[in-house]
C-alpha positions, 0 to 999 in steps of 0.5 A: 717086864719093862721094855724100852721105847723107840726114843730110848732105843734110838738114844742108845743106838746113837751113843753106840755109833758115836763110839765108832763101832764098825766091825761087821754086825758088832754094833747091832749086837752091842746095842741089843746087849745094852738095851737088855742090861738097861731093862734089867736095871729098870726091873729093880725100880730105876728110871731109864736115865739112872739105869742107863747111867749105871750100865755106862759106868759098868761098861767104862769109858772105852768099854765098847771100843775095847770089845771091838779091839778084842774082837778084831784082835782074835779074828783079823790076823792083819789087825793083830800084826799091826797092833803088835807092831804098834805096841813093840815099836812104840815101847822100843822107840820111847825107851831109846829116846829116853836113853838118848835124852839121858845120854845127851844130858850126861855127855855119854857116847851113843846118844846120837845113835839112840836118838836116830834109831828111836825116832826112826822106829816111831816115824817109820814103824809106829806112826804108820801102824798106829794110823792103820790100826785107827783106820781099821777100827773106824773105817770112816771116810770122814776121819781120813783127813784127820788121821792123815793130817795127824800122821803128817804133822806128828811125823814132820815135827818129830823129824824136825826136832831130830834135825834141831837136836843134831844141828842138821840143815833144814830143821827150821823148815821141817818144823815150820811145815809140821806146825803149819800142816797141823794148824791148817789140816789137823786142827780144822778136821778135828774141829769138824769131827767134834761138831758133827759127832756131838749133837749138843749145840751148846758145846759147839762154841766151846769147840770153836774157842778151843780151836782158836786157843790151839791155833794161838798155842801152836803159833806160840810154839812156832815163834818160840822155836824159831826165836821170833818176836811176839812168842810171849804175847801168843802164849799169853793170849792162848793162856787166857783163852785156855782159862776160859775154855776149860771151865766152860767145857767142864761145866757143860760136860759134867754139870749134871754129874753127882760124882767125879768122872774118870774122864775129868781126872784124865782131863786134869792130867792133860791140863797139867801136861799142857801147862807145865811144859809150856811154862818151862818153855816160856820161862827157860828157853829165852834165858838159855837162848840169851845166855849164849849171846852173853857168854860169846860177848863176855868171852870175846871181850876177855880175849880183847883185853888179853890181846891188849895186855900181850901187845903192851907187854911186847912193846914194853920189852922193846923199850931199848930197841932201835925200832921202838919209835916205829913200834910205838907209832903202830901202837898209837894207830891201834889205840886210835882204831880201838877208841873209834870202835868203842865210840861206835859201841857207845853210840849204839848203846845210847841210841837203843837206850833212847838217851841223848847223853852218850853212854861211855862203853867200858871194858868192865861193863857187865852185858847181863845188866845192860838194857835192850841188848836184844833190840832189833828195831834200830838197823840204822846204827848197826853194821850192815853195808850202806849204814852210816855206822858201817861206813865210818867203820870201813873208812877207819879200818881202811886207813888203819890197814894202809897205815899198818902196811906203810909201817911194815914197808908195804908188805901185803901180809898186813893188807889184803890178808887182814882185810879178808879176815874182817870181811868174814866177820862183818855182815855182808849184803845178804845178812838180815837187817834185824840183828840185835844190839848184842850181836853187833857188840860181839862183832865189834869185839871180834874186829878189835881182836883182828886189829890187835892181832894185826898190831902183834904181827906188825910188831914182830914183822918190824923186829924180825926185819930189823934183826935180819938187816943187822 
């Protein structure tokens, strides 16, 4: 009968211990059982390497872990309860989230409730029970930081996504803490575990490169969610590193395999789940984000044009009135104010486009065809207090409001009241200085709307007062 040598027994024992078999004396029993199976296969004329490979294929990828789980499940009552809780809450939470997503897409009621309850089940019940199950199966102090950091990062990220979807305050802060904890705690602890458990030193550079790739990818997700610049650059770097890491790992892991391993199939599936969502996020999130600005700017421009036509129609209707001359003076002042605002828009467009020739702003301009509308690197031509462009606008608005007040016989209705509305529209001293061009164009459209609304009130005030006197 063929008997295994001490080196061969130690090899099998090391592989079994790498599977984190921690329950009582189960590890020794499994080592003995595998050694016996290998000796039986060697009786058929196979070498140790081929016999051991055949036994491992018969056991499967998670065969030893499954044996331990089944043993714990049949003996340990607390483990059985935690396992059942993990299964039930995991399935229920996932189903509720699926319904919540469908209800959100279809604008059906109870989407928010389903979302909150589903995430509550995952965060409050599934995640803790899953962590306890993992700890029960491994009981390794070296993995404690890994489990805790994974639980912390996943929980915070899920809660942050919930806050983001529900538009609750603090969403960005929670997501940022989740991503930072994952990058600072989880990824380093995962790297340390892989390096300690794998004796193949040739794989260590691959693990380190995978760690760097994960850091860049995490940064990409963070920057993309927060709508910060350089997100696309981080994604490009992580994609390049990804294309280097995966073939390198596959070569080292399965270069001696003669057949396709099931682990390779799982790896391909994991890669697909990585590539497709990342590509969709990178391609669709920014256009969707930008399109909201386009819609706001276009709608505000339409509102300005509608208000202009309404005021012009009202003025034309008063052509035979005794106050027509005063109304026409109001209209000329308003047109002068609107011309100045349009000149500011032209100045902004010319500056961002980098041309010395003035780009004349037109009400028929298509925002979607303009270049550099999301440029945030030129605060000197934006609308923040103290900037020259803002000073010019404030001076002209003050003169306009004074003129309107005079034309309405000093009524405060067209003084402080209107200026207060403009103060709510224009950026104050607490506003960030990296606002984009299109947001400033939209702000100027809103200012034009207030100016036209002021003109409309002055028209009606003058007419009403004249009728009362008569």
